[in-house]
C-alpha positions in Angstrom: -19.9 -43.4 37.7 -19.8 -45.3 40.8 -17.0 -47.5 39.7 -14.9 -44.6 38.6 -15.6 -42.6 41.7 -14.8 -45.8 43.7 -11.4 -46.1 42.1 -10.5 -42.4 42.5 -11.3 -42.5 46.2 -9.6 -45.6 47.0 -6.6 -44.4 45.0 -6.6 -41.1 46.7 -7.1 -42.4 50.2 -4.0 -44.7 49.7 -1.9 -41.6 50.1 -1.9 -40.1 53.6 -1.7 -36.3 52.7 -4.5 -36.8 50.1 -6.5 -38.6 52.7 -6.2 -35.7 55.2 -6.8 -33.2 52.4 -10.0 -35.0 51.2 -11.5 -35.4 54.6 -10.9 -31.8 55.4 -12.3 -30.4 52.0 -15.2 -32.9 52.1 -16.1 -32.6 55.7 -19.8 -32.3 55.4 -20.1 -35.3 53.3 -17.7 -37.4 55.3 -19.3 -36.4 58.6 -22.8 -37.5 57.5 -21.4 -40.6 55.8 -19.5 -41.5 58.9 -22.5 -41.4 61.1 -24.5 -43.5 58.6 -21.6 -45.9 58.3 -21.5 -46.4 62.0 -25.2 -47.2 62.2 -25.0 -49.5 59.2 -21.9 -51.2 60.7 -23.6 -52.1 63.9 -26.3 -53.8 62.0 -23.8 -55.5 59.5 -21.7 -56.7 62.5 -24.9 -58.3 64.2 -25.6 -60.2 61.0 -22.2 -61.1 60.3 -21.6 -62.5 63.9 -24.9 -64.5 63.5 -23.8 -66.0 60.2 -20.3 -66.6 61.7 -21.6 -68.5 64.6 -23.7 -70.7 62.3 -20.7 -71.4 60.1 -18.6 -72.4 63.2 -21.3 -74.8 64.4 -21.8 -76.4 61.1 -18.0 -76.9 60.8 -17.8 -78.3 64.3 -20.6 -80.7 63.7 -19.6 -82.2 60.5 -16.1 -82.7 62.0 -14.2 -80.2 59.5 -12.7 -78.3 62.6 -11.5 -81.6 64.3 -9.9 -82.6 61.0 -8.1 -79.2 60.6 -6.7 -79.6 64.0 -5.5 -83.1 63.5 -3.9 -82.2 60.2 -2.1 -79.2 61.7 -0.8 -81.4 64.4 0.3 -84.1 62.1 2.0 -81.6 59.7 3.9 -79.8 62.4 4.9 -83.0 64.3 6.4 -84.4 61.0 8.3 -81.0 60.3 9.8 -80.9 63.9 10.8 -84.7 63.7 12.4 -84.0 60.3 14.6 -81.2 61.9 15.4 -83.2 65.0 13.3 -81.0 67.4 11.1 -82.0 70.2 7.3 -82.2 69.8 6.6 -81.8 73.5 8.2 -78.2 73.9 6.3 -74.9 74.6 7.6 -73.7 71.2 5.7 -76.7 69.5 2.6 -75.8 71.3 2.6 -72.1 70.4 3.3 -72.9 66.8 0.6 -75.4 66.7 -1.8 -73.0 68.2 -1.0 -70.3 65.7 -1.2 -72.8 62.6 -4.5 -74.0 63.8 -6.0 -70.7 64.4 -5.0 -69.5 60.6 -6.5 -72.8 59.2 -9.8 -72.6 61.2 -10.2 -68.9 60.4 -9.6 -69.7 56.6 -12.3 -72.3 56.8 -14.7 -70.1 58.6 -14.1 -67.1 56.4 -14.8 -69.5 53.4 -18.1 -70.7 54.7 -19.2 -67.3 55.7 -18.4 -65.9 52.2 -20.4 -68.9 50.8 -23.3 -68.1 53.0 -23.3 -64.4 51.9 -23.1 -65.5 48.2 -25.8 -68.2 48.6 -28.4 -66.0 50.4 -27.7 -62.9 48.2 -26.6 -60.7 51.2 -24.4 -57.8 50.9 -20.7 -58.1 52.1 -19.4 -55.8 54.7 -18.1 -52.6 53.1 -15.2 -50.6 54.0 -15.9 -46.9 54.8 -14.8 -45.6 51.4 -16.8 -48.3 49.5 -19.9 -47.3 51.6 -19.3 -43.5 50.8 -19.1 -44.4 47.0 -22.1 -46.6 47.2 -24.0 -43.7 48.7 -22.8 -41.3 46.2 -24.2 -43.5 43.4 -27.6 -42.0 44.4 -28.0 -38.9 42.0 -29.6 -36.8 44.9 -26.9 -37.5 47.4 -24.3 -36.9 44.9 -25.8 -33.5 43.9 -26.1 -32.5 47.5 -22.5 -33.6 48.2 -21.3 -31.4 45.2 -23.0 -28.5 46.7 -21.5 -29.0 50.2 -18.1 -30.5 49.3 -17.1 -29.2 45.8 -13.5 -28.6 46.7 -13.1 -32.3 47.4 -14.3 -33.1 43.9 -11.9 -30.6 42.5 -9.0 -32.4 44.4 -10.3 -35.8 43.1 -10.3 -34.5 39.4 -6.6 -33.3 40.0 -5.5 -36.5 41.4 -7.1 -38.4 38.5 -4.7 -37.2 35.9 -1.0 -37.8 36.5 0.1 -34.5 35.0 -2.2 -32.2 37.0 -1.5 -34.3 40.1 2.3 -33.7 39.6 1.8 -29.9 39.0 -0.5 -29.6 42.0 1.9 -31.4 44.3 4.7 -29.2 43.2 2.7 -26.2 43.8 1.9 -27.3 47.3 5.6 -28.0 47.9 6.2 -24.4 46.5 4.1 -23.0 49.4 6.0 -24.8 52.0 9.3 -23.5 50.3 8.2 -20.1 50.5 7.3 -20.4 54.2 10.5 -22.0 55.0 12.4 -19.2 53.1 10.6 -16.5 55.1 11.4 -18.4 58.4 15.1 -18.7 57.6 15.5 -15.2 56.2 13.6 -13.5 58.8 15.4 -15.3 61.7 18.8 -14.4 60.3 17.9 -10.7 59.7 16.3 -10.4 63.3 19.2 -11.9 65.2 22.1 -10.8 63.0 21.3 -7.4 61.6 21.6 -3.8 63.1 18.8 -1.6 64.0 16.5 -0.7 60.8 15.2 2.3 62.7 18.8 3.9 63.1 19.6 3.1 59.6 16.4 4.5 58.2 16.1 7.5 60.5 19.8 8.4 60.8 22.2 8.6 63.8 20.6 11.9 64.9 17.3 10.1 65.6 16.0 10.5 69.1 15.0 7.6 71.4 11.4 8.6 70.9 11.7 8.6 67.3 13.3 5.2 67.2 10.5 3.9 69.6 7.9 5.3 67.5 9.4 3.8 64.3 9.7 0.3 66.0 6.0 0.5 67.3 4.7 1.5 63.8 6.3 -1.4 61.9 5.9 -3.9 64.9 9.7 -4.1 65.6 9.0 -3.7 69.4 7.2 -7.1 69.4 8.8 -10.5 70.4 10.5 -12.5 67.7 7.7 -15.1 67.5 5.0 -12.7 67.1 6.9 -10.9 64.3 7.5 -14.2 62.6 3.7 -15.0 62.7 2.9 -11.8 61.4 5.2 -12.4 58.4 3.6 -15.8 57.9 0.1 -14.1 57.9 1.3 -11.4 55.5 2.6 -14.3 53.1 -0.7 -16.2 53.3 -2.8 -13.1 52.6 -0.5 -12.0 49.7 0.3 -8.8 51.7 4.0 -8.3 52.1 3.6 -5.1 54.2 5.3 -1.7 53.5 9.0 -1.1 53.3 10.8 0.8 56.0 12.3 3.2 53.6 9.8 5.2 51.7 6.8 3.2 53.3 5.9 1.7 49.8 3.8 -1.4 49.3 6.4 -4.2 48.8 4.0 -6.4 46.6 3.4 -3.4 44.3 7.1 -2.6 44.1 8.0 -6.1 43.1 5.3 -6.4 40.7 6.5 -3.0 39.2 10.0 -4.1 38.9 9.4 -7.6 37.7 8.6 -6.8 33.9 12.0 -5.3 33.2 13.8 -8.2 35.0 11.6 -10.7 32.9 12.3 -8.8 29.8 16.1 -8.6 30.3 16.2 -12.4 31.4 14.3 -13.4 28.3 16.6 -11.5 26.0 19.7 -13.0 27.6 18.4 -16.6 27.5 17.6 -16.2 23.8 21.1 -14.8 23.1 22.7 -17.6 25.4 20.7 -20.4 23.6 21.4 -18.9 20.0 25.2 -18.9 20.8 25.6 -22.0 23.0 23.5 -24.7 21.3 25.1 -24.6 17.9 28.7 -24.1 19.3 28.1 -27.0 21.8 26.9 -29.3 19.0 29.7 -28.3 16.6 32.4 -29.1 19.1 31.0 -32.2 20.2 30.8 -33.3 16.6 34.4 -32.4 16.1 36.0 -33.2 19.4 39.8 -32.5 20.0 40.1 -30.5 16.8 41.4 -26.9 16.5 37.7 -25.7 16.2 36.9 -27.6 19.5 39.9 -26.1 21.4 39.3 -22.5 20.1 35.6 -22.3 21.1 36.0 -24.1 24.5 38.7 -21.7 25.1 36.5 -18.8 24.4 33.7 -20.5 26.4 36.2 -20.7 29.5 37.1 -17.1 29.0 33.4 -16.1 29.0 32.9 -18.0 32.3 35.9 -16.4 33.8 35.0 -12.6 32.9 33.6 -10.8 35.9 30.1 -9.5 34.9 30.8 -5.9 36.3 34.0 -5.7 34.3 32.6 -6.9 31.1 29.6 -4.6 31.6 31.9 -1.5 32.0 34.0 -2.5 28.9 30.7 -2.7 26.9 29.6 0.8 28.1 33.1 2.3 27.4 33.0 0.7 23.9 29.6 1.1 22.7 28.3 4.1 24.7 31.0 6.3 25.6 33.4 5.8 22.7 30.9 5.1 19.8 27.6 6.3 21.1 25.8 3.4 19.7 23.8 2.3 22.7 22.6 4.0 25.8 25.0 3.7 28.7 22.3 2.8 31.3 18.8 1.6 31.3 16.0 3.9 30.0 12.5 2.9 30.6 10.7 2.5 27.3 13.9 2.1 25.3 14.5 -1.5 24.2 17.9 -0.8 23.0 19.0 0.2 26.4 18.3 -3.5 27.6 20.6 -4.9 24.8 23.9 -4.5 26.6 22.7 -5.9 29.8 21.2 -8.8 28.0 24.6 -9.5 26.1 26.7 -9.4 29.2 24.1 -11.7 31.1 23.7 -14.0 28.0 27.4 -14.2 27.3 28.1 -15.7 30.7 25.1 -18.0 30.4 26.3 -19.1 26.8 29.6 -20.0 28.0 28.3 -22.4 30.7 25.7 -23.8 28.5 27.9 -24.5 25.6 30.3 -26.5 27.7 27.3 -28.6 29.2 26.0 -29.1 25.6 29.3 -30.4 24.4 29.6 -32.8 27.3 26.1 -34.1 27.2 26.3 -34.7 23.4 29.8 -36.3 23.6 28.5 -38.8 26.2 25.4 -39.7 23.9 27.6 -40.0 20.7 29.5 -42.7 22.4 26.6 -45.0 23.0 26.0 -48.3 21.1 22.8 -47.1 19.5 24.6 -44.2 17.8 27.2 -46.7 16.3 24.2 -48.8 15.1 22.5 -45.8 13.5 25.6 -44.9 11.5 26.3 -48.7 10.6 22.7 -48.5 8.9 23.9 -45.7 6.7 22.2 -42.7 8.3 23.7 -39.4 7.5 25.7 -37.7 10.3 23.2 -34.8 10.5 20.4 -37.3 10.9 22.2 -39.2 13.6 22.9 -36.1 15.5 19.5 -34.3 15.2 17.1 -37.2 15.4 19.0 -39.7 17.7 21.6 -38.0 19.7 20.4 -34.5 20.5 17.1 -35.6 21.7 18.6 -37.9 24.3 21.3 -35.4 25.3 18.6 -32.7 25.9 17.7 -33.6 29.5 21.2 -32.3 31.1 21.0 -29.3 28.6 17.5 -28.4 29.7 18.4 -28.8 33.3 21.4 -26.4 33.1 19.4 -24.1 31.0 16.4 -24.0 33.3 18.6 -23.4 36.4 20.5 -20.5 34.6 17.2 -18.9 33.4 15.6 -19.1 36.9 18.8 -17.6 38.5 18.5 -14.6 36.0 14.9 -14.2 36.5 15.7 -14.0 40.4 17.6 -10.8 39.5 21.2 -10.3 38.2 22.1 -7.6 40.8 25.5 -6.9 39.6 24.4 -6.5 36.0 21.4 -4.4 37.0 23.7 -2.2 39.1 26.1 -1.6 36.3 23.5 -0.8 33.7 21.2 1.1 36.4 18.4 -1.3 35.7 15.7 -0.8 38.2 15.0 -4.6 38.6 14.4 -7.1 41.4 18.2 -7.8 42.0 19.2 -4.2 42.5 16.0 -3.6 44.6 16.8 -6.4 47.0 20.6 -5.4 47.2 19.5 -1.8 48.0 17.2 -2.8 50.8 19.7 -5.2 52.3 21.9 -2.5 53.8 19.1 -1.0 56.1 18.1 -3.9 56.5 14.4 -3.4 55.1 13.0 -6.6 56.2 9.7 -6.6 54.4 11.3 -5.7 51.1 14.0 -8.4 51.5 11.5 -11.0 52.6 9.4 -10.0 49.5 12.4 -10.4 47.2 13.4 -13.7 48.6 9.8 -15.1 48.4 9.7 -13.9 44.7 13.0 -15.6 43.9 11.9 -18.9 45.6 8.7 -18.9 43.8 10.4 -18.2 40.5 13.0 -20.9 41.0 10.2 -23.3 42.0 8.1 -22.6 38.9 11.2 -22.8 36.5 12.1 -26.2 38.0 8.6 -27.3 37.5 8.6 -26.2 33.9 11.9 -28.1 33.5 10.4 -31.3 35.1 7.4 -31.2 32.7 9.8 -30.8 29.8 11.6 -34.0 31.0 8.2 -35.8 30.6 8.1 -35.1 26.9 11.8 -35.7 26.3 12.0 -39.1 28.1 9.2 -41.6 27.7 10.5 -43.4 30.8 9.8 -40.5 33.0 6.2 -40.3 31.5 5.9 -44.0 32.2 6.8 -43.6 36.0 4.6 -40.6 36.3 1.6 -42.3 35.0 2.2 -45.3 37.3 2.7 -43.2 40.5 
């Protein structure tokens, strides 16, 4: 137990941020341990000084120190004469003093260590070693667990490379959220028009505008408002919107399921279309099949989403009455057209990236070797090529999925989907600062979580990344 705890403590204390976090989370334990360490250190220092003085006297008495000084002078003088330099210069004297001091210190340290070992004395401990030695006592360990449980939780997290990586990314996500709030609020505060006038209308009186600003804290200085927004973010209370006075957190949570559902459908459609097409075009490059499908993919990338959406509505709703023209809550078919429009654009981009990534891998030497061994084309592609081409494919797919989860405002507007994207766009024109901040915080968190998931997938796709992660 002691050795494992010692190892965890030393490793965690080697990183400045972990060191600060451990001290703060385990403050009761470290405060008591530091007081005991100072008391113990004074006793150890007195004993160490006594042993060192004895070692110095013995070394002086048996002529060892004198021999060290003579050897240092002889070595350095020969060195200087070899390079044609003077031995009576100040530079020679300074270098001789440094060399002699190092050699003497090595000799004394060796004698002190020998005395400690011979007499069975305990060597001087660092603070971390002292803490770990104290926690080897079951009673002290139990007391420390009660008073400093968060510290041990952090140590357990840091012990595993995967949990440590996830924890660090989540902490980074918190800083990203606060940074986003700072940037967006600053822009809205200094660059936007009066929210009170936009909400109450041009006919609002000065008293009504003053009351509105007082209720929502808009009459306070910039820094006070910024600190209030930081406090709201830290307490998971995003405040109430200016328009409708609804709870922003509740509104986002209410609109998130439909955005998530549409994004998942769109992503499934995109992957189902793009991956097979990307593989087939990479296997048969520069053929009619390749040119036709890449042309279709380019057209898919070039089509404006709002125009494609209206064509879909005209074709499948107005003319043929097959699908609902706009989103109807509880009707799964009403999400099919928005998902197809969004998924088609994603599929076009993902197909081109799949093709380019696979083409690059298929040109590698190990693929030529695999084919030379007589492996079938399907086996070479599926087992050897596709796995190594998945990292750029996963990267693009993750970014696209995160962007879709952030809210496809244009598609949501065309199909009247009451999701996150349309919610933030509607609030932008007031500007409804609490609602906008809530929306951008949501987007930053979603993007961060998707990127985290993509990075974790990298670990399983590439053994080199897993090795670096474990050695970090």
